N, CA, C and O atoms as a GROMACS GRO file, in nm:
protein
  632
    1MET      N    1   5.991 -15.922   3.302
    1MET     CA    2   5.973 -15.772   3.245
    1MET      C    3   5.818 -15.739   3.152
    1MET      O    4   5.747 -15.834   3.117
    2THR      N    5   5.792 -15.641   3.131
    2THR     CA    6   5.694 -15.636   3.014
    2THR      C    7   5.767 -15.479   2.964
    2THR      O    8   5.842 -15.410   3.034
    3ASP      N    9   5.710 -15.443   2.794
    3ASP     CA   10   5.742 -15.282   2.759
    3ASP      C   11   5.580 -15.200   2.853
    3ASP      O   12   5.469 -15.252   2.862
    4ALA      N   13   5.609 -15.117   2.888
    4ALA     CA   14   5.448 -15.069   2.887
    4ALA      C   15   5.361 -15.032   2.726
    4ALA      O   16   5.386 -15.007   2.608
    5SER      N   17   5.296 -15.043   2.779
    5SER     CA   18   5.189 -15.014   2.663
    5SER      C   19   5.116 -14.905   2.658
    5SER      O   20   5.071 -14.867   2.766
    6PHE      N   21   5.087 -14.836   2.553
    6PHE     CA   22   5.023 -14.655   2.563
    6PHE      C   23   4.898 -14.649   2.642
    6PHE      O   24   4.845 -14.538   2.656
    7GLU      N   25   4.832 -14.779   2.708
    7GLU     CA   26   4.742 -14.705   2.800
    7GLU      C   27   4.785 -14.705   2.924
    7GLU      O   28   4.717 -14.648   3.010
    8ASP      N   29   4.888 -14.761   2.953
    8ASP     CA   30   4.967 -14.706   3.123
    8ASP      C   31   5.021 -14.600   3.089
    8ASP      O   32   5.101 -14.581   3.181
    9GLY      N   33   5.033 -14.505   3.009
    9GLY     CA   34   5.016 -14.391   3.018
    9GLY      C   35   4.916 -14.285   3.025
    9GLY      O   36   4.952 -14.168   3.015
   10ARG      N   37   4.794 -14.318   3.042
   10ARG     CA   38   4.671 -14.269   3.008
   10ARG      C   39   4.612 -14.197   3.118
   10ARG      O   40   4.520 -14.116   3.109
   11GLU      N   41   4.713 -14.257   3.296
   11GLU     CA   42   4.701 -14.164   3.401
   11GLU      C   43   4.772 -14.070   3.402
   11GLU      O   44   4.728 -13.968   3.454
   12ALA      N   45   4.907 -14.070   3.348
   12ALA     CA   46   4.960 -13.950   3.404
   12ALA      C   47   4.931 -13.869   3.351
   12ALA      O   48   4.872 -13.852   3.245
   13PRO      N   49   4.997 -13.774   3.466
   13PRO     CA   50   4.973 -13.580   3.359
   13PRO      C   51   4.989 -13.580   3.274
   13PRO      O   52   5.040 -13.681   3.224
   14LEU      N   53   4.958 -13.473   3.199
   14LEU     CA   54   5.020 -13.401   3.055
   14LEU      C   55   5.082 -13.327   3.085
   14LEU      O   56   5.044 -13.291   3.196
   15ASN      N   57   5.181 -13.262   3.049
   15ASN     CA   58   5.338 -13.197   3.036
   15ASN      C   59   5.371 -13.194   2.915
   15ASN      O   60   5.457 -13.273   2.878
   16LEU      N   61   5.300 -13.082   2.798
   16LEU     CA   62   5.395 -13.072   2.685
   16LEU      C   63   5.420 -12.936   2.620
   16LEU      O   64   5.335 -12.854   2.655
   17TRP      N   65   5.499 -12.895   2.547
   17TRP     CA   66   5.567 -12.809   2.526
   17TRP      C   67   5.564 -12.808   2.396
   17TRP      O   68   5.568 -12.922   2.351
   18ALA      N   69   5.554 -12.681   2.275
   18ALA     CA   70   5.456 -12.665   2.143
   18ALA      C   71   5.573 -12.590   2.149
   18ALA      O   72   5.612 -12.538   2.253
   19GLU      N   73   5.650 -12.580   2.007
   19GLU     CA   74   5.762 -12.446   1.913
   19GLU      C   75   5.663 -12.433   1.759
   19GLU      O   76   5.643 -12.328   1.697
   20ASP      N   77   5.622 -12.548   1.728
   20ASP     CA   78   5.590 -12.507   1.594
   20ASP      C   79   5.413 -12.522   1.612
   20ASP      O   80   5.356 -12.556   1.715
   21ALA      N   81   5.344 -12.486   1.474
   21ALA     CA   82   5.219 -12.508   1.476
   21ALA      C   83   5.169 -12.620   1.470
   21ALA      O   84   5.057 -12.631   1.520
   22ASP      N   85   5.232 -12.740   1.410
   22ASP     CA   86   5.198 -12.843   1.445
   22ASP      C   87   5.212 -12.883   1.564
   22ASP      O   88   5.107 -12.938   1.599
   23ASP      N   89   5.251 -12.883   1.606
   23ASP     CA   90   5.290 -12.907   1.767
   23ASP      C   91   5.150 -12.777   1.860
   23ASP      O   92   5.048 -12.819   1.914
   24LEU      N   93   5.167 -12.715   1.857
   24LEU     CA   94   5.105 -12.635   1.945
   24LEU      C   95   4.915 -12.712   1.879
   24LEU      O   96   4.825 -12.720   1.962
   25LYS      N   97   4.899 -12.741   1.784
   25LYS     CA   98   4.735 -12.816   1.732
   25LYS      C   99   4.754 -12.977   1.824
   25LYS      O  100   4.675 -13.070   1.819
   26VAL      N  101   4.811 -12.974   1.859
   26VAL     CA  102   4.762 -13.049   1.957
   26VAL      C  103   4.766 -13.039   2.124
   26VAL      O  104   4.706 -13.123   2.192
   27ILE      N  105   4.838 -12.933   2.181
   27ILE     CA  106   4.761 -12.885   2.285
   27ILE      C  107   4.638 -12.831   2.211
   27ILE      O  108   4.550 -12.914   2.232
   28SER      N  109   4.606 -12.765   2.160
   28SER     CA  110   4.468 -12.664   2.107
   28SER      C  111   4.390 -12.790   2.128
   28SER      O  112   4.299 -12.791   2.210
   29THR      N  113   4.416 -12.879   2.071
   29THR     CA  114   4.270 -13.022   2.045
   29THR      C  115   4.235 -13.091   2.271
   29THR      O  116   4.138 -13.104   2.345
   30LEU      N  117   4.392 -13.111   2.281
   30LEU     CA  118   4.342 -13.131   2.394
   30LEU      C  119   4.329 -13.029   2.516
   30LEU      O  120   4.310 -13.068   2.631
   31ALA      N  121   4.339 -12.898   2.481
   31ALA     CA  122   4.206 -12.794   2.589
   31ALA      C  123   4.120 -12.768   2.487
   31ALA      O  124   4.034 -12.685   2.513
   32GLN      N  125   4.120 -12.808   2.396
   32GLN     CA  126   3.948 -12.750   2.300
   32GLN      C  127   3.814 -12.769   2.476
   32GLN      O  128   3.834 -12.836   2.577
   33ASP      N  129   3.748 -12.720   2.458
   33ASP     CA  130   3.611 -12.711   2.545
   33ASP      C  131   3.716 -12.671   2.700
   33ASP      O  132   3.673 -12.731   2.798
   34ALA      N  133   3.792 -12.616   2.717
   34ALA     CA  134   3.874 -12.585   2.859
   34ALA      C  135   3.786 -12.518   2.882
   34ALA      O  136   3.738 -12.470   2.779
   35VAL      N  137   3.720 -12.478   3.002
   35VAL     CA  138   3.676 -12.384   3.113
   35VAL      C  139   3.784 -12.301   3.194
   35VAL      O  140   3.884 -12.360   3.235
   36PHE      N  141   3.767 -12.168   3.220
   36PHE     CA  142   3.832 -12.142   3.303
   36PHE      C  143   3.805 -11.983   3.344
   36PHE      O  144   3.837 -11.915   3.246
   37PRO      N  145   3.756 -11.895   3.458
   37PRO     CA  146   3.717 -11.794   3.510
   37PRO      C  147   3.765 -11.667   3.455
   37PRO      O  148   3.887 -11.665   3.437
   38VAL      N  149   3.701 -11.559   3.422
   38VAL     CA  150   3.854 -11.464   3.375
   38VAL      C  151   3.946 -11.368   3.405
   38VAL      O  152   4.001 -11.272   3.351
   39THR      N  153   3.945 -11.475   3.590
   39THR     CA  154   4.017 -11.420   3.731
   39THR      C  155   4.165 -11.510   3.731
   39THR      O  156   4.260 -11.502   3.809
   40GLU      N  157   4.140 -11.600   3.609
   40GLU     CA  158   4.261 -11.688   3.602
   40GLU      C  159   4.347 -11.693   3.494
   40GLU      O  160   4.420 -11.790   3.475
   41MET      N  161   4.343 -11.555   3.393
   41MET     CA  162   4.386 -11.506   3.321
   41MET      C  163   4.560 -11.421   3.363
   41MET      O  164   4.549 -11.341   3.456
   42LYS      N  165   4.617 -11.426   3.341
   42LYS     CA  166   4.759 -11.371   3.361
   42LYS      C  167   4.830 -11.361   3.282
   42LYS      O  168   4.887 -11.454   3.225
   43TRP      N  169   4.850 -11.185   3.249
   43TRP     CA  170   4.992 -11.146   3.152
   43TRP      C  171   5.140 -11.104   3.253
   43TRP      O  172   5.079 -11.119   3.359
   44GLN      N  173   5.255 -11.072   3.290
   44GLN     CA  174   5.321 -11.075   3.335
   44GLN      C  175   5.453 -11.003   3.164
   44GLN      O  176   5.544 -11.058   3.103
   45PRO      N  177   5.413 -10.917   3.159
   45PRO     CA  178   5.488 -10.830   3.101
   45PRO      C  179   5.615 -10.851   3.111
   45PRO      O  180   5.680 -10.893   3.015
   46SER      N  181   5.688 -10.813   3.276
   46SER     CA  182   5.871 -10.804   3.203
   46SER      C  183   5.890 -10.984   3.196
   46SER      O  184   5.993 -11.029   3.146
   47LYS      N  185   5.804 -11.057   3.237
   47LYS     CA  186   5.807 -11.207   3.205
   47LYS      C  187   5.854 -11.213   3.141
   47LYS      O  188   5.975 -11.237   3.131
   48ARG      N  189   5.731 -11.183   3.024
   48ARG     CA  190   5.699 -11.149   2.897
   48ARG      C  191   5.597 -11.308   2.826
   48ARG      O  192   5.588 -11.361   2.714
   49ARG      N  193   5.536 -11.336   2.960
   49ARG     CA  194   5.466 -11.457   3.024
   49ARG      C  195   5.318 -11.398   3.003
   49ARG      O  196   5.268 -11.294   3.045
   50PHE      N  197   5.243 -11.543   2.893
   50PHE     CA  198   5.082 -11.530   2.953
   50PHE      C  199   5.039 -11.631   2.961
   50PHE      O  200   5.080 -11.707   2.874
   51GLY      N  201   4.951 -11.683   3.048
   51GLY     CA  202   4.920 -11.760   3.162
   51GLY      C  203   4.721 -11.775   3.182
   51GLY      O  204   4.645 -11.678   3.184
   52LEU      N  205   4.687 -11.899   3.192
   52LEU     CA  206   4.566 -11.971   3.183
   52LEU      C  207   4.580 -12.109   3.228
   52LEU      O  208   4.620 -12.217   3.186
   53LEU      N  209   4.516 -12.043   3.360
   53LEU     CA  210   4.452 -12.222   3.460
   53LEU      C  211   4.386 -12.235   3.440
   53LEU      O  212   4.301 -12.149   3.459
   54LEU      N  213   4.349 -12.374   3.370
   54LEU     CA  214   4.266 -12.403   3.298
   54LEU      C  215   4.210 -12.566   3.371
   54LEU      O  216   4.278 -12.654   3.423
   55ASN      N  217   4.068 -12.560   3.349
   55ASN     CA  218   3.969 -12.703   3.411
   55ASN      C  219   3.922 -12.749   3.263
   55ASN      O  220   3.829 -12.704   3.196
   56ARG      N  221   4.033 -12.876   3.226
   56ARG     CA  222   3.986 -12.867   3.093
   56ARG      C  223   3.963 -13.029   3.112
   56ARG      O  224   3.992 -13.091   3.214
   57PHE      N  225   3.910 -13.081   3.000
   57PHE     CA  226   3.807 -13.172   2.975
   57PHE      C  227   3.910 -13.295   2.936
   57PHE      O  228   3.974 -13.247   2.843
   58ARG      N  229   3.949 -13.401   2.955
   58ARG     CA  230   4.097 -13.572   2.935
   58ARG      C  231   4.013 -13.581   2.846
   58ARG      O  232   3.914 -13.652   2.863
   59TRP      N  233   4.043 -13.488   2.692
   59TRP     CA  234   4.013 -13.607   2.576
   59TRP      C  235   4.102 -13.753   2.587
   59TRP      O  236   4.035 -13.841   2.533
   60GLU      N  237   4.188 -13.789   2.622
   60GLU     CA  238   4.256 -13.842   2.626
   60GLU      C  239   4.264 -13.998   2.705
   60GLU      O  240   4.340 -14.094   2.694
   61ASP      N  241   4.140 -13.970   2.792
   61ASP     CA  242   4.074 -14.061   2.878
   61ASP      C  243   3.947 -14.111   2.789
   61ASP      O  244   3.908 -14.223   2.754
   62LYS      N  245   3.901 -13.988   2.770
   62LYS     CA  246   3.751 -14.006   2.704
   62LYS      C  247   3.734 -14.198   2.682
   62LYS      O  248   3.653 -14.265   2.747
   63ASP      N  249   3.822 -14.251   2.586
   63ASP     CA  250   3.742 -14.319   2.535
   63ASP      C  251   3.776 -14.442   2.627
   63ASP      O  252   3.704 -14.540   2.610
   64ALA      N  253   3.889 -14.454   2.737
   64ALA     CA  254   3.888 -14.551   2.753
   64ALA      C  255   3.782 -14.518   2.926
   64ALA      O  256   3.746 -14.627   2.970
   65ALA      N  257   3.748 -14.438   2.988
   65ALA     CA  258   3.612 -14.392   3.029
   65ALA      C  259   3.523 -14.432   2.968
   65ALA      O  260   3.472 -14.531   3.021
   66ALA      N  261   3.480 -14.402   2.880
   66ALA     CA  262   3.357 -14.480   2.860
   66ALA      C  263   3.420 -14.620   2.787
   66ALA      O  264   3.522 -14.552   2.785
   67ARG      N  265   3.444 -14.703   2.747
   67ARG     CA  266   3.498 -14.891   2.778
   67ARG      C  267   3.477 -14.933   2.926
   67ARG      O  268   3.431 -15.043   2.957
   68ARG      N  269   3.523 -14.816   3.038
   68ARG     CA  270   3.556 -14.859   3.170
   68ARG      C  271   3.368 -14.832   3.268
   68ARG      O  272   3.328 -14.876   3.376
   69ASP      N  273   3.298 -14.736   3.159
   69ASP     CA  274   3.162 -14.744   3.250
   69ASP      C  275   3.183 -14.634   3.337
   69ASP      O  276   3.082 -14.591   3.393
   70ARG      N  277   3.310 -14.569   3.363
   70ARG     CA  278   3.343 -14.462   3.513
   70ARG      C  279   3.295 -14.345   3.435
   70ARG      O  280   3.273 -14.337   3.314
   71PRO      N  281   3.282 -14.241   3.546
   71PRO     CA  282   3.288 -14.090   3.505
   71PRO      C  283   3.368 -14.045   3.386
   71PRO      O  284   3.476 -14.100   3.363
   72PHE      N  285   3.317 -13.937   3.298
   72PHE     CA  286   3.512 -13.870   3.238
   72PHE      C  287   3.490 -13.785   3.371
   72PHE      O  288   3.427 -13.771   3.476
   73GLU      N  289   3.620 -13.728   3.264
   73GLU     CA  290   3.706 -13.629   3.439
   73GLU      C  291   3.749 -13.536   3.367
   73GLU      O  292   3.770 -13.558   3.248
   74ARG      N  293   3.776 -13.384   3.437
   74ARG     CA  294   3.840 -13.328   3.399
   74ARG      C  295   3.978 -13.268   3.491
   74ARG      O  296   3.976 -13.342   3.589
   75VAL      N  297   4.085 -13.182   3.508
   75VAL     CA  298   4.221 -13.183   3.516
   75VAL      C  299   4.210 -13.063   3.526
   75VAL      O  300   4.135 -13.009   3.444
   76GLN      N  301   4.299 -12.955   3.656
   76GLN     CA  302   4.318 -12.855   3.621
   76GLN      C  303   4.521 -12.850   3.571
   76GLN      O  304   4.627 -12.892   3.616
   77SER      N  305   4.473 -12.773   3.457
   77SER     CA  306   4.593 -12.715   3.364
   77SER      C  307   4.617 -12.610   3.342
   77SER      O  308   4.528 -12.532   3.310
   78VAL      N  309   4.817 -12.549   3.356
   78VAL     CA  310   4.816 -12.461   3.360
   78VAL      C  311   4.864 -12.416   3.196
   78VAL      O  312   4.966 -12.485   3.193
   79LEU      N  313   4.860 -12.363   3.088
   79LEU     CA  314   4.884 -12.339   2.954
   79LEU      C  315   4.967 -12.194   3.022
   79LEU      O  316   4.931 -12.119   3.112
   80VAL      N  317   5.072 -12.193   2.952
   80VAL     CA  318   5.153 -12.068   2.956
   80VAL      C  319   5.225 -12.048   2.790
   80VAL      O  320   5.252 -12.148   2.724
   81PHE      N  321   5.244 -11.938   2.747
   81PHE     CA  322   5.311 -11.899   2.679
   81PHE      C  323   5.438 -11.807   2.748
   81PHE      O  324   5.438 -11.720   2.835
   82ASP      N  325   5.542 -11.866   2.672
   82ASP     CA  326   5.659 -11.742   2.681
   82ASP      C  327   5.725 -11.657   2.584
   82ASP      O  328   5.820 -11.718   2.537
   83SER      N  329   5.716 -11.577   2.550
   83SER     CA  330   5.828 -11.486   2.453
   83SER      C  331   5.733 -11.404   2.404
   83SER      O  332   5.737 -11.369   2.286
   84VAL      N  333   5.633 -11.360   2.492
   84VAL     CA  334   5.508 -11.271   2.450
   84VAL      C  335   5.543 -11.116   2.448
   84VAL      O  336   5.607 -11.057   2.535
   85LEU      N  337   5.488 -11.061   2.334
   85LEU     CA  338   5.530 -10.965   2.306
   85LEU      C  339   5.415 -10.864   2.420
   85LEU      O  340   5.416 -10.823   2.537
   86SER      N  341   5.322 -10.858   2.296
   86SER     CA  342   5.216 -10.793   2.389
   86SER      C  343   5.045 -10.895   2.395
   86SER      O  344   5.030 -11.007   2.347
   87VAL      N  345   4.995 -10.856   2.428
   87VAL     CA  346   4.816 -10.923   2.407
   87VAL      C  347   4.744 -10.840   2.429
   87VAL      O  348   4.751 -10.751   2.513
   88ALA      N  349   4.626 -10.878   2.310
   88ALA     CA  350   4.569 -10.782   2.295
   88ALA      C  351   4.360 -10.892   2.315
   88ALA      O  352   4.356 -11.014   2.302
   89SER      N  353   4.263 -10.831   2.337
   89SER     CA  354   4.196 -10.932   2.366
   89SER      C  355   4.049 -10.857   2.323
   89SER      O  356   4.028 -10.744   2.367
   90GLN      N  357   3.945 -10.925   2.235
   90GLN     CA  358   3.790 -10.906   2.264
   90GLN      C  359   3.710 -10.988   2.294
   90GLN      O  360   3.732 -11.110   2.294
   91GLY      N  361   3.556 -10.911   2.338
   91GLY     CA  362   3.500 -10.973   2.380
   91GLY      C  363   3.547 -11.075   2.567
   91GLY      O  364   3.532 -11.174   2.639
   92ILE      N  365   3.574 -11.015   2.558
   92ILE     CA  366   3.633 -11.012   2.697
   92ILE      C  367   3.629 -10.908   2.836
   92ILE      O  368   3.727 -10.839   2.864
   93ASP      N  369   3.540 -10.906   2.894
   93ASP     CA  370   3.513 -10.770   3.063
   93ASP      C  371   3.530 -10.846   3.176
   93ASP      O  372   3.455 -10.913   3.247
   94ARG      N  373   3.701 -10.806   3.176
   94ARG     CA  374   3.773 -10.789   3.284
   94ARG      C  375   3.730 -10.771   3.409
   94ARG      O  376   3.769 -10.840   3.503
   95GLY      N  377   3.638 -10.669   3.420
   95GLY     CA  378   3.592 -10.637   3.545
   95GLY      C  379   3.497 -10.679   3.568
   95GLY      O  380   3.447 -10.661   3.679
   96GLU      N  381   3.416 -10.777   3.440
   96GLU     CA  382   3.291 -10.911   3.517
   96GLU      C  383   3.319 -11.044   3.550
   96GLU      O  384   3.288 -11.147   3.490
   97LYS      N  385   3.411 -11.019   3.706
   97LYS     CA  386   3.432 -11.112   3.777
   97LYS      C  387   3.411 -11.293   3.780
   97LYS      O  388   3.507 -11.368   3.766
   98ASP      N  389   3.303 -11.330   3.795
   98ASP     CA  390   3.195 -11.370   3.718
   98ASP      C  391   3.209 -11.483   3.605
   98ASP      O  392   3.164 -11.595   3.626
   99MET      N  393   3.268 -11.451   3.492
   99MET     CA  394   3.254 -11.445   3.375
   99MET      C  395   3.353 -11.576   3.358
   99MET      O  396   3.475 -11.559   3.358
  100VAL      N  397   3.305 -11.684   3.346
  100VAL     CA  398   3.363 -11.820   3.277
  100VAL      C  399   3.344 -11.818   3.107
  100VAL      O  400   3.239 -11.811   3.043
  101MET      N  401   3.499 -11.828   3.053
  101MET     CA  402   3.494 -11.910   2.946
  101MET      C  403   3.521 -11.981   2.895
  101MET      O  404   3.590 -12.058   2.961
  102SER      N  405   3.501 -12.018   2.767
  102SER     CA  406   3.512 -12.201   2.752
  102SER      C  407   3.645 -12.117   2.620
  102SER      O  408   3.653 -11.999   2.588
  103LEU      N  409   3.731 -12.235   2.575
  103LEU     CA  410   3.849 -12.248   2.466
  103LEU      C  411   3.807 -12.286   2.386
  103LEU      O  412   3.750 -12.388   2.424
  104LEU      N  413   3.786 -12.266   2.242
  104LEU     CA  414   3.780 -12.338   2.140
  104LEU      C  415   3.887 -12.346   2.049
  104LEU      O  416   3.870 -12.396   1.937
  105SER      N  417   4.002 -12.300   2.087
  105SER     CA  418   4.065 -12.339   1.964
  105SER      C  419   4.241 -12.244   2.010
  105SER      O  420   4.231 -12.137   2.069
  106VAL      N  421   4.397 -12.305   1.972
  106VAL     CA  422   4.447 -12.198   2.010
  106VAL      C  423   4.524 -12.257   1.841
  106VAL      O  424   4.521 -12.369   1.789
  107GLU      N  425   4.590 -12.126   1.794
  107GLU     CA  426   4.619 -12.166   1.665
  107GLU      C  427   4.767 -12.063   1.656
  107GLU      O  428   4.766 -11.983   1.749
  108PHE      N  429   4.849 -12.054   1.596
  108PHE     CA  430   4.977 -11.970   1.579
  108PHE      C  431   4.946 -11.947   1.413
  108PHE      O  432   4.908 -12.034   1.334
  109GLU      N  433   4.968 -11.831   1.389
  109GLU     CA  434   4.981 -11.752   1.212
  109GLU      C  435   5.153 -11.713   1.271
  109GLU      O  436   5.173 -11.656   1.378
  110PRO      N  437   5.243 -11.747   1.196
  110PRO     CA  438   5.317 -11.748   1.193
  110PRO      C  439   5.422 -11.642   1.078
  110PRO      O  440   5.419 -11.652   0.955
  111GLY      N  441   5.521 -11.530   1.165
  111GLY     CA  442   5.539 -11.431   1.104
  111GLY      C  443   5.707 -11.428   1.027
  111GLY      O  444   5.740 -11.516   0.947
  112GLU      N  445   5.809 -11.303   1.070
  112GLU     CA  446   5.956 -11.312   1.035
  112GLU      C  447   6.012 -11.357   1.154
  112GLU      O  448   5.982 -11.323   1.269
  113ASP      N  449   6.113 -11.454   1.110
  113ASP     CA  450   6.245 -11.564   1.141
  113ASP      C  451   6.120 -11.592   1.299
  113ASP      O  452   6.155 -11.529   1.399
  114GLY      N  453   6.055 -11.634   1.308
  114GLY     CA  454   6.012 -11.721   1.407
  114GLY      C  455   5.864 -11.651   1.523
  114GLY      O  456   5.773 -11.696   1.593
  115ALA      N  457   5.921 -11.516   1.481
  115ALA     CA  458   5.737 -11.533   1.578
  115ALA      C  459   5.667 -11.517   1.533
  115ALA      O  460   5.680 -11.580   1.428
  116GLY      N  461   5.540 -11.445   1.533
  116GLY     CA  462   5.385 -11.452   1.488
  116GLY      C  463   5.279 -11.416   1.534
  116GLY      O  464   5.291 -11.297   1.564
  117GLN      N  465   5.143 -11.467   1.564
  117GLN     CA  466   5.093 -11.442   1.658
  117GLN      C  467   4.955 -11.561   1.709
  117GLN      O  468   4.857 -11.592   1.642
  118VAL      N  469   4.985 -11.600   1.824
  118VAL     CA  470   4.890 -11.738   1.885
  118VAL      C  471   4.756 -11.601   1.896
  118VAL      O  472   4.756 -11.481   1.920
  119LEU      N  473   4.642 -11.724   1.859
  119LEU     CA  474   4.511 -11.705   1.826
  119LEU      C  475   4.396 -11.760   1.947
  119LEU      O  476   4.319 -11.845   1.902
  120LEU      N  477   4.380 -11.734   2.058
  120LEU     CA  478   4.293 -11.761   2.123
  120LEU      C  479   4.158 -11.822   2.097
  120LEU      O  480   4.088 -11.722   2.108
  121THR      N  481   4.120 -11.869   2.084
  121THR     CA  482   3.977 -11.841   1.985
  121THR      C  483   3.848 -11.895   2.141
  121THR      O  484   3.871 -11.992   2.213
  122LEU      N  485   3.700 -11.784   2.160
  122LEU     CA  486   3.674 -11.888   2.283
  122LEU      C  487   3.579 -11.829   2.252
  122LEU      O  488   3.570 -11.720   2.195
  123ALA      N  489   3.443 -11.950   2.314
  123ALA     CA  490   3.297 -11.938   2.280
  123ALA      C  491   3.217 -11.794   2.305
  123ALA      O  492   3.220 -11.717   2.401
  124GLY      N  493   3.140 -11.790   2.174
  124GLY     CA  494   3.050 -11.671   2.225
  124GLY      C  495   3.106 -11.503   2.217
  124GLY      O  496   3.067 -11.396   2.265
  125ASP      N  497   3.276 -11.571   2.083
  125ASP     CA  498   3.302 -11.424   1.994
  125ASP      C  499   3.418 -11.412   2.091
  125ASP      O  500   3.447 -11.295   2.068
  126GLY      N  501   3.484 -11.441   2.160
  126GLY     CA  502   3.564 -11.371   2.239
  126GLY      C  503   3.681 -11.381   2.191
  126GLY      O  504   3.667 -11.488   2.133
  127ALA      N  505   3.818 -11.342   2.164
  127ALA     CA  506   3.953 -11.395   2.161
  127ALA      C  507   4.055 -11.310   2.181
  127ALA      O  508   4.043 -11.192   2.149
  128ILE      N  509   4.188 -11.368   2.247
  128ILE     CA  510   4.345 -11.358   2.318
  128ILE      C  511   4.401 -11.330   2.150
  128ILE      O  512   4.371 -11.415   2.067
  129ARG      N  513   4.467 -11.231   2.116
  129ARG     CA  514   4.556 -11.296   2.026
  129ARG      C  515   4.709 -11.208   2.121
  129ARG      O  516   4.717 -11.095   2.169
  130LEU      N  517   4.801 -11.314   2.115
  130LEU     CA  518   4.886 -11.255   2.152
  130LEU      C  519   5.000 -11.277   2.049
  130LEU      O  520   4.992 -11.379   1.981
  131THR      N  521   5.104 -11.195   2.030
  131THR     CA  522   5.190 -11.124   1.975
  131THR      C  523   5.344 -11.157   2.030
  131THR      O  524   5.391 -11.077   2.111
  132VAL      N  525   5.431 -11.282   1.988
  132VAL     CA  526   5.540 -11.383   1.994
  132VAL      C  527   5.606 -11.355   1.957
  132VAL      O  528   5.592 -11.330   1.838
  133GLU      N  529   5.739 -11.330   2.016
  133GLU     CA  530   5.857 -11.336   1.944
  133GLU      C  531   5.923 -11.448   1.848
  133GLU      O  532   5.996 -11.440   1.749
  134ALA      N  533   5.842 -11.596   1.950
  134ALA     CA  534   5.894 -11.694   1.855
  134ALA      C  535   5.786 -11.774   2.005
  134ALA      O  536   5.766 -11.745   2.123
  135LEU      N  537   5.735 -11.901   1.893
  135LEU     CA  538   5.616 -12.006   1.996
  135LEU      C  539   5.725 -12.067   2.080
  135LEU      O  540   5.826 -12.130   2.049
  136GLU      N  541   5.663 -12.022   2.220
  136GLU     CA  542   5.672 -12.100   2.299
  136GLU      C  543   5.528 -12.138   2.395
  136GLU      O  544   5.468 -12.056   2.464
  137ALA      N  545   5.497 -12.268   2.380
  137ALA     CA  546   5.407 -12.282   2.467
  137ALA      C  547   5.392 -12.419   2.558
  137ALA      O  548   5.441 -12.522   2.511
  138THR      N  549   5.348 -12.423   2.642
  138THR     CA  550   5.386 -12.562   2.720
  138THR      C  551   5.227 -12.546   2.838
  138THR      O  552   5.201 -12.452   2.914
  139LEU      N  553   5.128 -12.705   2.808
  139LEU     CA  554   5.035 -12.705   2.862
  139LEU      C  555   5.055 -12.837   2.922
  139LEU      O  556   5.058 -12.946   2.867
  140LYS      N  557   5.078 -12.785   3.130
  140LYS     CA  558   5.107 -12.914   3.213
  140LYS      C  559   4.957 -12.896   3.304
  140LYS      O  560   4.891 -12.793   3.316
  141ASP      N  561   4.934 -13.001   3.348
  141ASP     CA  562   4.795 -13.106   3.427
  141ASP      C  563   4.903 -13.014   3.631
  141ASP      O  564   5.012 -12.971   3.670
  142VAL      N  565   4.813 -13.032   3.660
  142VAL     CA  566   4.877 -12.960   3.790
  142VAL      C  567   4.750 -12.993   3.919
  142VAL      O  568   4.754 -12.922   4.020
  143THR      N  569   4.662 -13.081   3.910
  143THR     CA  570   4.569 -13.146   4.008
  143THR      C  571   4.542 -13.294   3.913
  143THR      O  572   4.548 -13.330   3.795
  144ARG      N  573   4.506 -13.355   4.060
  144ARG     CA  574   4.483 -13.439   4.001
  144ARG      C  575   4.336 -13.451   3.908
  144ARG      O  576   4.262 -13.356   3.930
  145PRO      N  577   4.290 -13.538   3.820
  145PRO     CA  578   4.183 -13.508   3.772
  145PRO      C  579   4.061 -13.653   3.851
  145PRO      O  580   4.067 -13.769   3.893
  146TYR      N  581   3.939 -13.509   3.825
  146TYR     CA  582   3.812 -13.495   3.931
  146TYR      C  583   3.700 -13.513   3.787
  146TYR      O  584   3.690 -13.481   3.668
  147GLN      N  585   3.625 -13.591   3.900
  147GLN     CA  586   3.465 -13.638   3.764
  147GLN      C  587   3.420 -13.540   3.734
  147GLN      O  588   3.386 -13.474   3.832
  148ALA      N  589   3.394 -13.472   3.598
  148ALA     CA  590   3.346 -13.408   3.513
  148ALA      C  591   3.172 -13.378   3.553
  148ALA      O  592   3.077 -13.452   3.526
  149PRO      N  593   3.171 -13.234   3.631
  149PRO     CA  594   3.076 -13.182   3.641
  149PRO      C  595   2.893 -13.230   3.573
  149PRO      O  596   2.789 -13.246   3.636
  150SER      N  597   2.918 -13.240   3.439
  150SER     CA  598   2.830 -13.255   3.343
  150SER      C  599   2.762 -13.378   3.396
  150SER      O  600   2.648 -13.424   3.410
  151GLY      N  601   2.946 -13.418   3.428
  151GLY     CA  602   2.906 -13.619   3.342
  151GLY      C  603   2.909 -13.672   3.230
  151GLY      O  604   2.887 -13.791   3.213
  152ARG      N  605   2.956 -13.543   3.084
  152ARG     CA  606   2.910 -13.566   2.998
  152ARG      C  607   3.104 -13.490   2.914
  152ARG      O  608   3.181 -13.400   2.948
  153ALA      N  609   3.102 -13.568   2.830
  153ALA     CA  610   3.165 -13.530   2.717
  153ALA      C  611   3.140 -13.425   2.668
  153ALA      O  612   3.020 -13.414   2.690
  154PRO      N  613   3.186 -13.297   2.592
  154PRO     CA  614   3.157 -13.207   2.489
  154PRO      C  615   3.136 -13.232   2.394
  154PRO      O  616   3.141 -13.353   2.373
  155GLN      N  617   3.110 -13.168   2.305
  155GLN     CA  618   3.084 -13.220   2.139
  155GLN      C  619   3.198 -13.139   2.159
  155GLN      O  620   3.232 -13.032   2.209
  156HIS      N  621   3.274 -13.309   2.055
  156HIS     CA  622   3.424 -13.299   1.998
  156HIS      C  623   3.430 -13.300   1.872
  156HIS      O  624   3.408 -13.417   1.840
  157PRO      N  625   3.450 -13.226   1.760
  157PRO     CA  626   3.504 -13.242   1.611
  157PRO      C  627   3.616 -13.310   1.599
  157PRO      O  628   3.721 -13.282   1.656
  158GLU      N  629   3.593 -13.421   1.511
  158GLU     CA  630   3.677 -13.511   1.497
  158GLU      C  631   3.758 -13.490   1.383
  158GLU      O  632   3.847 -13.570   1.355
   0.00000   0.00000   0.00000
């Protein structure tokens, strides 16, 4: 019996949890350049939950795909924030049902007693601000990976 290697885990779907700013940086990096239609944002005030269904680039697989000369992949993922007290946005026209947005980053600005603001920065000067009682975020892959339609990796700042 051999021990599992790091590479063995690359094909597994992501299921990550963030409860502090450092955790959220990992989620932000993996969700960077994810695209989603405006219709795939959902705010559930009674459940204090905000979620997005993203088509994210599989950054965790980029080097393996390049090494093995196989297509880059995307996967549908759900990014959910719990303990959300309010949601505000700018630069987003919810009435434009064909609008597709690109997520650039997710950051946490702490307040008092674990509360704070989550800022989702979008390409084209769009932004979503969540006021949260506590940082509770999950990023979970919900489909099998599929070939990235562009066939390329997005430009990812290192």
